[in-house]
GUKOLDREN-198573 format. One record per residue (C-alpha): residue number from 1; residue in one letter; x, y, z. Coordinates in steps of 0.05 Angstrom, whole numbers, plus 32768, in hexadecimal, padded with zeros to 4 digits. Example, Ala and Ser with C-alpha at 12.3 -4.5 7.8 and 13.67 -1.06 7.14 Angstrom:
+-----+---+------+-------+------+
!   k ! r ! east ! north !   up !
+-----+---+------+-------+------+
!   1 ! A ! 80F6 !  7FA6 ! 809C !
!   2 ! S ! 8111 !  7FEB ! 808F !
+-----+---+------+-------+------+
***
This chain:
+-----+---+------+-------+------+
!   k ! r ! east ! north !   up !
+-----+---+------+-------+------+
!   1 ! M ! 81FA !  7FA2 ! 7E0B !
!   2 ! K ! 81D7 !  7F85 ! 7E48 !
!   3 ! A ! 81E6 !  7F6A ! 7E91 !
!   4 ! T ! 81BE !  7F4F ! 7EBF !
!   5 ! F ! 81CB !  7F46 ! 7F0F !
!   6 ! G ! 81AC !  7F3B ! 7F4F !
!   7 ! A ! 81C9 !  7F54 ! 7F88 !
!   8 ! G ! 8197 !  7F61 ! 7FBA !
!   9 ! C ! 8165 !  7F94 ! 7FC0 !
!  10 ! F ! 815E !  7FAC ! 7F77 !
!  11 ! W ! 8154 !  7FF6 ! 7F8C !
!  12 ! C ! 8197 !  7FFE ! 7FA3 !
!  13 ! V ! 81BC !  7FD3 ! 7F6E !
!  14 ! E ! 8199 !  7FF7 ! 7F39 !
!  15 ! D ! 81AD !  803B ! 7F58 !
!  16 ! V ! 81F3 !  8029 ! 7F58 !
!  17 ! F ! 81F1 !  8014 ! 7F0D !
!  18 ! R ! 81C7 !  804D ! 7EF3 !
!  19 ! K ! 81FF !  807D ! 7F0F !
!  20 ! T ! 8232 !  8050 ! 7EE7 !
!  21 ! K ! 8252 !  8078 ! 7EAC !
!  22 ! G ! 824E !  804E ! 7E75 !
!  23 ! V ! 820A !  8032 ! 7E88 !
!  24 ! T ! 81D1 !  804B ! 7E5D !
!  25 ! S ! 8197 !  802A ! 7E78 !
!  26 ! T ! 817B !  8005 ! 7EB5 !
!  27 ! A ! 813F !  7FDC ! 7EC5 !
!  28 ! V ! 8130 !  7FB4 ! 7F08 !
!  29 ! G ! 810A !  7F76 ! 7F03 !
!  30 ! Y ! 8105 !  7F2D ! 7F17 !
!  31 ! S ! 812F !  7EF6 ! 7EF8 !
!  32 ! G ! 8142 !  7EAF ! 7F01 !
!  33 ! G ! 8100 !  7E8B ! 7F17 !
!  34 ! W ! 80CB !  7E64 ! 7EFE !
!  35 ! K ! 8086 !  7E93 ! 7F06 !
!  36 ! K ! 8075 !  7EB3 ! 7EC8 !
!  37 ! N ! 8068 !  7EFF ! 7ECD !
!  38 ! P ! 807B !  7F05 ! 7F1C !
!  39 ! T ! 805F !  7F43 ! 7F45 !
!  40 ! Y ! 808F !  7F61 ! 7F7A !
!  41 ! E ! 805C !  7F3F ! 7FAE !
!  42 ! D ! 8066 !  7EFA ! 7F8B !
!  43 ! V ! 80AE !  7F06 ! 7F8C !
!  44 ! C ! 80AE !  7F1D ! 7FDC !
!  45 ! T ! 808F !  7ED4 ! 7FE7 !
!  46 ! D ! 80D6 !  7EB8 ! 7FDB !
!  47 ! T ! 80B0 !  7E7F ! 7FB0 !
!  48 ! T ! 80B6 !  7E96 ! 7F6D !
!  49 ! G ! 8102 !  7E85 ! 7F60 !
!  50 ! H ! 810B !  7EC8 ! 7F4A !
!  51 ! A ! 8143 !  7EFA ! 7F5F !
!  52 ! E ! 813B !  7F40 ! 7F5C !
!  53 ! V ! 8163 !  7F55 ! 7F29 !
!  54 ! V ! 817F !  7F9D ! 7F02 !
!  55 ! Q ! 8185 !  7F96 ! 7EB8 !
!  56 ! V ! 81BD !  7FC3 ! 7E9C !
!  57 ! E ! 81C5 !  7FDC ! 7E57 !
!  58 ! Y ! 8208 !  7FF8 ! 7E4E !
!  59 ! D ! 8237 !  8012 ! 7E18 !
!  60 ! P ! 826D !  7FE4 ! 7E0F !
!  61 ! N ! 8294 !  8024 ! 7DEF !
!  62 ! Q ! 8298 !  8040 ! 7E36 !
!  63 ! I ! 829A !  8008 ! 7E62 !
!  64 ! T ! 82A7 !  7FC0 ! 7E63 !
!  65 ! Y ! 8282 !  7F82 ! 7E81 !
!  66 ! E ! 82C2 !  7F7B ! 7EAC !
!  67 ! Q ! 82B8 !  7FC3 ! 7EC3 !
!  68 ! I ! 8267 !  7FB3 ! 7EC6 !
!  69 ! L ! 8278 !  7F76 ! 7EF0 !
!  70 ! D ! 82AA !  7F9D ! 7F1F !
!  71 ! V ! 826B !  7FCB ! 7F31 !
!  72 ! F ! 8242 !  7F87 ! 7F46 !
!  73 ! W ! 827A !  7F6C ! 7F6E !
!  74 ! N ! 8285 !  7FB4 ! 7F95 !
!  75 ! S ! 823B !  7FC0 ! 7FA0 !
!  76 ! H ! 822B !  7F8D ! 7FCD !
!  77 ! D ! 823E !  7F4C ! 7FF7 !
!  78 ! P ! 8248 !  7F0C ! 7FC5 !
!  79 ! T ! 8255 !  7EE1 ! 8002 !
!  80 ! T ! 8214 !  7EDD ! 8029 !
!  81 ! P ! 81E3 !  7EAC ! 800C !
!  82 ! N ! 819E !  7ECC ! 7FFC !
!  83 ! R ! 81A7 !  7F0F ! 8026 !
!  84 ! Q ! 81BC !  7F50 ! 801F !
!  85 ! G ! 81BF !  7F77 ! 8060 !
!  86 ! P ! 817F !  7F71 ! 807D !
!  87 ! D ! 815D !  7F56 ! 803E !
!  88 ! V ! 8156 !  7F0B ! 8043 !
!  89 ! G ! 813A !  7ED5 ! 8010 !
!  90 ! T ! 8147 !  7EB3 ! 7FCF !
!  91 ! Q ! 8132 !  7EF6 ! 7FAB !
!  92 ! Y ! 8172 !  7F16 ! 7FC6 !
!  93 ! R ! 81A4 !  7EE8 ! 7FB1 !
!  94 ! S ! 81E5 !  7EFA ! 7F8C !
!  95 ! V ! 81DA !  7EE8 ! 7F47 !
!  96 ! I ! 8200 !  7EF7 ! 7F02 !
!  97 ! F ! 81D5 !  7EE5 ! 7EC6 !
!  98 ! C ! 81F8 !  7EE1 ! 7E83 !
!  99 ! H ! 81E2 !  7EED ! 7E44 !
! 100 ! D ! 8215 !  7ECA ! 7E1F !
! 101 ! S ! 8253 !  7EA1 ! 7E22 !
! 102 ! E ! 827C !  7ED7 ! 7E28 !
! 103 ! Q ! 825E !  7EF3 ! 7E5F !
! 104 ! Q ! 825A !  7EAD ! 7E80 !
! 105 ! K ! 82AD !  7EA9 ! 7E79 !
! 106 ! T ! 82B4 !  7EF1 ! 7E8F !
! 107 ! A ! 828D !  7EE8 ! 7ECE !
! 108 ! D ! 82A8 !  7EAB ! 7EE1 !
! 109 ! A ! 82EB !  7EC5 ! 7ED8 !
! 110 ! S ! 82E1 !  7F02 ! 7F02 !
! 111 ! K ! 82BD !  7ED4 ! 7F37 !
! 112 ! E ! 82F9 !  7EA7 ! 7F3A !
! 113 ! K ! 832C !  7EE8 ! 7F3C !
! 114 ! L ! 830A !  7F02 ! 7F76 !
! 115 ! E ! 830F !  7EC0 ! 7F9A !
! 116 ! R ! 8354 !  7EB4 ! 7F87 !
! 117 ! L ! 8366 !  7EF8 ! 7FA3 !
! 118 ! G ! 8344 !  7EF5 ! 7FE1 !
! 119 ! R ! 8318 !  7F31 ! 7FD4 !
! 120 ! F ! 82E0 !  7F19 ! 8001 !
! 121 ! P ! 82EA !  7EFD ! 8049 !
! 122 ! K ! 82C0 !  7EBF ! 8037 !
! 123 ! K ! 82AD !  7E97 ! 7FFF !
! 124 ! I ! 8283 !  7EB8 ! 7FC4 !
! 125 ! V ! 8243 !  7E98 ! 7FBE !
! 126 ! T ! 822B !  7EC2 ! 7F7E !
! 127 ! E ! 820B !  7E94 ! 7F46 !
! 128 ! I ! 821A !  7EA4 ! 7F03 !
! 129 ! K ! 81E5 !  7E89 ! 7ED5 !
! 130 ! P ! 81D0 !  7E8A ! 7E8F !
! 131 ! A ! 819B !  7EC9 ! 7E8F !
! 132 ! S ! 8154 !  7EB7 ! 7E8E !
! 133 ! E ! 8114 !  7EDB ! 7E81 !
! 134 ! F ! 8117 !  7F22 ! 7EA0 !
! 135 ! Y ! 80D1 !  7F40 ! 7EBC !
! 136 ! K ! 80D1 !  7F86 ! 7EC5 !
! 137 ! A ! 80BF !  7F98 ! 7F09 !
! 138 ! E ! 8082 !  7FCC ! 7F17 !
! 139 ! E ! 808E !  800F ! 7F00 !
! 140 ! Y ! 8094 !  8033 ! 7F4E !
! 141 ! H ! 80D3 !  8000 ! 7F4F !
! 142 ! Q ! 80F7 !  8025 ! 7F12 !
! 143 ! Q ! 812C !  8051 ! 7F29 !
! 144 ! Y ! 810C !  8050 ! 7F72 !
! 145 ! Y ! 8143 !  807D ! 7F98 !
! 146 ! A ! 8146 !  80B2 ! 7F61 !
! 147 ! K ! 80FB !  80B6 ! 7F63 !
! 148 ! C ! 80FA !  80C4 ! 7FAE !
! 149 ! G ! 8137 !  80EF ! 7FAC !
! 150 ! M ! 8166 !  80C2 ! 7FC5 !
+-----+---+------+-------+------+
***
């Protein structure tokens, strides 16, 4: 199964998912914009509409989509529009790209539950949208933290 998330800098988010039991592979890239085959430099201009994302492949016999969503919610601040820590711009927005109607339903319910429970002190601004074209980022971005010994 596949899941795609934007939650700030893709290096950080990819590392969290890569270390999650049941995740079989990860890839960082760009999604949600209009520019075809964007480069990192293109996306950094904040003019392509793309978010930095991590695409996660997971084994549903080991981890559920709900559990994958829990990792997503706990790996960033979903209340800050177009920002995570020092990174600012629409490419750092909080977004869930759903690959089917079941993911859409589950993501909507997960967000509503967190809001109802008051899990975060401010309103959740995470977008939940149908998945669009995923453009894999340049190789040097893939598993960046692992390559750097972090």
